[in-house]
C-alpha positions in Angstrom: -22.1 71.0 41.3 -22.7 67.0 41.4 -25.8 65.5 39.6 -27.5 61.9 38.7 -29.9 61.0 36.4 -33.0 59.9 38.0 -35.1 57.4 35.9 -36.5 59.7 33.5 -32.4 60.8 32.8 -33.3 64.2 34.3 -30.2 65.3 36.5 -30.8 65.6 40.0 -28.8 66.7 42.6 -27.9 64.4 45.7 -28.9 66.1 48.8 -28.8 64.9 52.4 -31.5 65.6 55.2 -30.2 65.8 59.2 -33.3 65.7 61.1 -36.1 63.5 60.8 -38.9 65.2 63.1 -41.9 66.0 61.2 -40.3 69.1 58.8 -36.8 67.2 58.4 -39.4 63.9 57.6 -41.5 66.2 54.9 -38.5 67.5 53.3 -36.5 64.2 52.7 -40.4 63.0 51.2 -40.0 65.9 48.7 -36.6 65.3 47.7 -37.4 61.7 47.3 -40.2 62.1 45.4 -38.6 65.1 43.2 -35.9 62.1 42.2 -33.0 63.7 44.6 -31.0 61.0 45.8 -31.3 61.4 49.3 -29.3 60.4 52.3 -31.1 61.0 55.7 -29.2 60.9 59.1 -31.3 61.4 62.4 -29.9 60.2 65.9 -33.0 58.0 66.6 -32.4 55.9 63.3 -35.7 54.4 63.5 -37.1 57.7 62.0 -35.7 56.8 58.9 -37.4 53.4 58.4 -40.3 54.7 56.2 -38.2 57.2 54.4 -35.6 54.2 53.7 -38.9 52.5 52.6 -39.5 55.6 50.0 -36.3 55.2 48.7 -34.0 56.8 50.8 -30.1 55.9 52.1 -29.8 55.7 55.7 -26.5 56.2 57.2 -25.4 55.8 60.9 -22.8 58.1 61.0 -23.4 62.1 60.7 -19.5 61.7 58.7 -20.9 59.6 56.2 -24.3 61.5 56.0 -22.1 64.8 55.5 -20.1 63.1 52.7 -22.7 61.9 50.9 -24.3 64.8 48.9 -22.8 68.5 48.0 -25.7 69.8 49.8 -27.0 69.4 53.0 -30.2 70.4 54.7 -30.4 70.5 58.5 -33.5 70.8 60.1 -33.1 70.7 63.8 -35.1 72.5 66.4 -32.4 75.6 66.9 -28.9 76.7 65.5 -27.2 75.0 68.7 -28.4 71.5 68.4 -27.4 71.8 64.7 -23.8 72.3 65.8 -24.1 69.9 68.3 -25.3 67.1 65.5 -22.6 68.0 62.9 -19.9 69.4 65.0 -17.9 65.6 65.3 -18.0 65.8 61.7 -17.6 69.4 60.9 -14.6 68.6 58.4 -17.0 66.8 56.0 -18.4 70.4 55.8 -16.0 71.5 53.5 -16.4 72.8 49.8 -20.0 71.5 50.9 -23.2 73.6 51.4 -25.2 73.7 54.4 -28.7 74.9 54.5 -30.5 75.5 57.9 -34.2 75.3 58.6 -34.7 75.8 61.9 -35.8 78.4 64.8 -33.6 80.7 66.4 -32.5 84.6 66.7 -30.5 86.5 64.3 -27.8 86.5 66.5 -27.7 82.7 66.7 -27.6 82.9 62.5 -24.6 85.0 62.6 -23.2 82.7 64.8 -23.9 79.8 63.0 -22.6 81.7 59.7 -19.2 82.2 61.1 -18.7 78.4 62.3 -20.0 76.6 58.9 -17.3 79.6 56.8 -14.9 78.4 59.4 -15.1 74.7 58.5 -15.3 75.3 54.7 -18.5 75.2 54.3 -21.0 77.6 51.7 -23.8 78.1 53.8 -27.3 79.6 53.3 -29.7 79.8 56.0 -33.2 79.2 55.8 -37.0 79.7 57.0 -40.2 77.1 55.7 -43.3 79.0 56.3 -45.8 76.7 56.8 -46.8 73.6 57.9 -45.0 70.2 56.8 -47.7 69.1 55.1 -47.3 71.7 52.9 -43.7 70.8 52.1 -43.4 70.4 48.4 -46.2 72.3 47.4 -46.7 75.3 44.9 -47.6 78.5 47.3 -45.5 76.8 50.0 -42.9 79.6 51.1 -39.1 79.2 51.6 -36.9 82.1 52.0 -33.0 81.9 52.5 -30.2 84.4 53.0 -26.5 84.2 52.4 -24.5 84.1 48.7 -26.3 84.9 46.2 -24.7 82.9 43.7 -24.9 79.4 46.0 -28.8 80.1 46.1 -28.6 80.1 42.4 -26.4 77.2 42.1 -29.2 75.1 44.2 -31.9 77.0 43.6 -33.9 74.0 41.3 -33.1 71.4 44.1 -34.4 74.3 47.1 -37.9 74.5 44.7 -38.5 71.4 45.3 -39.4 72.0 48.9 -42.1 75.1 48.0 -43.0 76.6 44.6 -42.6 80.0 46.8 -38.7 80.0 47.1 -37.0 83.1 48.0 -33.4 84.8 48.4 -34.0 87.5 51.2 -30.3 88.7 50.7 -26.7 88.1 51.3 -27.1 89.1 54.8 -26.7 86.0 56.8 -29.3 86.7 59.1 -31.9 87.9 57.4 -33.9 84.8 57.1 -33.6 84.2 60.9 -34.3 88.2 61.4 -37.9 87.9 58.7 -38.7 84.3 60.3 -38.7 86.0 64.1 -40.6 89.1 63.0 -43.4 87.2 60.7 -43.4 84.5 63.5 -44.5 86.8 66.0 -47.6 87.4 64.7 -48.4 83.2 65.7 -49.2 82.9 68.8 -50.9 85.9 70.0 -53.4 85.0 67.1 -53.9 82.0 68.2 -54.6 83.0 71.7 -57.7 85.2 70.5 -59.2 82.2 68.7 -58.5 80.0 71.9 -60.2 82.5 73.9 -63.2 82.9 71.1 -62.8 78.7 71.3 -62.8 79.0 75.2 -66.1 81.4 75.2 -68.4 79.6 72.5 -67.8 76.4 74.0 -68.6 77.6 77.0 -72.0 77.7 75.9 -72.3 74.6 74.4 -71.5 75.9 70.8 -68.5 73.8 68.8 -65.6 75.8 68.3 -65.7 74.9 64.5 -68.7 77.2 64.1 -66.0 79.9 64.9 -63.8 79.3 61.7 -65.4 80.9 58.9 -65.7 83.8 60.9 -62.3 83.7 62.2 -60.5 83.1 58.6 -62.8 86.1 57.5 -61.7 88.5 60.0 -57.8 87.1 58.8 -58.1 88.2 55.6 -58.7 91.7 57.0 -56.5 92.4 59.0 -54.1 91.0 56.0 -56.0 93.9 54.1 -55.1 96.8 56.2 -51.5 95.9 56.8 -50.1 97.5 53.7 -51.6 100.6 55.3 -50.2 100.0 58.8 -46.6 98.9 56.7 -46.5 102.5 55.6 -47.6 104.5 58.4 -44.8 102.5 59.9 -42.0 103.8 57.5 -43.2 107.2 57.0 -43.4 108.0 60.9 -46.8 109.7 60.3 -49.3 108.0 62.0 -52.1 111.3 62.4 -54.5 109.7 59.7 -55.6 106.8 61.9 -58.5 104.6 60.8 -58.0 102.8 64.1 -57.0 105.2 66.5 -55.1 104.1 70.0 -58.2 105.6 71.7 -60.6 103.1 70.2 -58.6 100.0 72.0 -58.1 102.1 75.2 -61.4 102.6 75.1 -62.6 98.6 75.1 -60.1 97.5 77.6 -62.9 97.7 80.5 -64.9 95.3 78.1 -62.7 92.8 77.8 -61.8 92.6 81.7 -65.7 92.4 82.0 -65.6 89.8 79.4 -63.2 87.6 81.6 -65.6 88.1 84.6 -68.4 88.0 83.4 -68.3 84.5 81.5 -65.6 82.8 83.7 -62.9 83.1 81.0 -59.0 83.6 81.6 -58.1 87.3 79.8 -54.4 87.6 82.1 -52.4 86.7 78.1 -54.1 90.4 77.1 -52.7 92.2 80.2 -49.2 93.2 78.8 -51.5 94.4 75.9 -53.7 96.8 77.8 -50.4 97.9 79.4 -49.0 98.7 76.0 -52.0 100.3 75.2 -52.0 102.6 78.1 -48.8 103.5 78.3 -49.2 105.0 74.9 -52.0 107.3 76.0 -50.7 108.0 78.9 -47.7 109.7 76.4 -50.8 111.6 74.4 -50.4 109.2 71.4 -54.0 108.4 72.0 -55.5 110.2 69.0 -52.6 107.9 66.6 -52.7 105.1 65.1 -52.3 102.4 66.4 -49.5 101.4 64.4 -48.0 103.9 66.5 -47.5 101.0 69.2 -44.4 100.2 66.8 -42.5 103.0 68.5 -43.5 102.1 72.4 -41.9 98.7 70.9 -38.8 99.8 70.0 -36.3 100.5 73.0 -34.1 103.1 73.1 
């Protein structure tokens, strides 16, 4: 590992950040603030101006960006976008560590791993499980997968991005797997809040009045997840705190709400279909966690 001393005399690893969207910019700012010599690259160079003013070094050529540091953190939209950006200078990845922090499927992560290792790079796949403004904070979660030794070597550098930095395992697609699995809760939860906001604002009430109650509701949901996960892991859905039938009985009211209050609830229809299918299979008295079994394709 190549280290350079910062102004306090501490050794800091040089880092290159590729991709300067809102998250990539936040990553670069965290490295700069921690004293890491930071090189940045983006297709639109004007996005680097603010970072240069804070101490970053901007280069125009992707090959120069990759050659500048022993560790390259790529924060682009997808794995395809990452390969497209790095491809013209892929040979410069040899004997360097490439870390990707982008969205994508586990299969895409495996493909990215093969692409990087074929070019002599050591590879870690990763995910930032928070918003850009949280980068660098003690509680911010980032997780990685890939070679444990590579993760350990760069851990001090990676922890700059968030205090809750986790290595999930050696399988290269685990970060993408958990990113996809955890991320699946986001849009349904937000849509539920947006539906509630549409409902109360149609009565002239501010959406902000929902926030404290919604936060407490989400805490309650979080409190029951361990029990639901235990039911899924054991396959025993017989001790239902909330049965599928309970949710099934609510479908008529949810549909009536849309009609009575002029709210579009069509986004709920696939969920209602799933619940009806579970009841038709005789699962009505089972825990709502049994829907997991229907979501598994044969």
